[in-house]
Residue, then its C-alpha position, 0 to 999 in steps of 0.5 A: m500500500a506504500e506504493l500507492d500512498y503519495e501528497l496530493p496538494s488540496e489546491l489541486i484537487a478540483q472541488q467542481p467538475i469541468e464544463p464541458r465535460d470532456a473538456s477535462r485533461l487527459l495524460v497519454y503514455r505511449r508505450d511503444s516509445a515510453t513518451i507522455e503527450h498532454a490532450t483533452f478528453s474530447d480527443l480520445p475518438g482519435l486516440l483510440g481509433d477503431e478500438l471498442v469501448v465497453v461501458n458500464d451504464s448503471r446509474v449511482v444511487p444517492a447512497r450517502l445517508r446522513l441520519r440521527r439516532a434517538s439520542g441525537g448523535a449523528v450516523e452516516l451510513l454509505l450503501l455499498e450492495a443491495v443484497a437478497g432480500e427486498g430492502m435489504w442492504e450492506a452498508l458502512a456506518r460511521p461511527t459504528r462502535r456504539l451502533r447496536a443490533g435492532e436499533r432503529v435510525g430513520p428509515v434503516e433498521l440495524l440487523e447485524p454487524l459484518g465487521d469493518g464498520r460494515w452492517l447488513i441493514h434494511l432500509d424503508g423504501e428506496p435510497n433518497g440521500d445524498a451522492p457518495l462523493p469521495p472524502y477528498i470532494q469537500e464542496p455539494l455537487r451544485d447539479p447531482e447529475r454531474y455524478q451520473t454518466v451521460y449514458a447511465r439508464e438503471s440504478g445499480s452502483a454505489a459510486a461513479p465510474t469516475a473515468g465515465l464522467h468525463f464522456t459527453a454525447d459527442t465524445l460518443a458519437g467518435l466511438e464504437f462502444a458497448r453497454v454492460t447492464r447489470d440486474r436488469a434482464q430487458l429484451r436486449d439482454l437475452y442470450l442467442p434468443e433465436l437458438p432456442r427458438q430453433w429448437e423449439r421448431e424442430h423439437a415437439n417436446f421443447r418449449f422456450i418461454p422467455v421472461l423479463s424482469e423489466a421491459a423497455p417501452e421501446d420492446q414492445w414486449t408482449g411476453r412474460i415479466g417477472l422472475v423465471h421461477e415465479a413464471i415456473l410455478a405459475d405454468f407447474p404449481d404442483l412440482s412433486s412429479h418434475q424434475v428441475y435443471a436450473c442454469g444461471s447465477a447462484g443467486m437465482v439457483e438460491a433463490a429458486y430451489p426454496a420455492f420449488q421445493a414448496h411446490g413439492l419439488r424433491q431434493d433428488d430432482c432439482f439440478s444445476d449446471a456447475f454450481r453450488l447451492a448456498p450452505k444454508i439450503r444444502t444438505d450433505a445428502v444432495e449434491l446439486a452438480k448435474l443433470g441426471g444424477s443424484a447423490 
């Protein structure tokens, strides 16, 4: 860590962003000649040529909550990540030493200390705090949208992708870029949908039912919306005579398996591809590792 620690005079830290965004300075290092050039961010398209730029299009959550305890003492919570369960978050609290599990602080209930100042909390409603500016920014933002990228869409980040703040519509127009979207399954996010549609045409016993968690207005989607396992249970409310093969993230499998079991699915009839269920719902008698096998 000592290699990353250096002196940065406070007078060199900009407290308000420059206008326009892409007027910020850009240092260019040429590896082939080990030379340094000084440019502006608007020069980026010419510097990159036909390289592909991948961007994270999540919006920054207003994640810094300034609250007061019943005693009147100030508490600041920084929401780090939403976790399984409605309103559940992992948060960083300060000061943390005197906080207690079960304590209510405004719209927040402190559930469990996780160590190093981190807490598992329950938040009533949506985050409605301040932009989580880094500690070296002392002035409040005049325009909170300046802590969002111009291509931001859905909420999902606890901090801004800092380099992305310098892009403008004009800068993007000169680049070939792709989005990385998280936590939303929209029509554009379906992976190779034509392949299962082909299988459906070729095999009478194969059905493809895409389910979107949130359809964009431009999709003009008329299909299923919601969670995949809820769509399965709507079609097959009794799973006692079925086998289920779940392919997806470990979190998806963890959410689906208890619901399937409540609708009659036996442990030996639930399988997943190269995933293990979380310990709290896995037993030694079952290793849900591959389709067609049981422990």
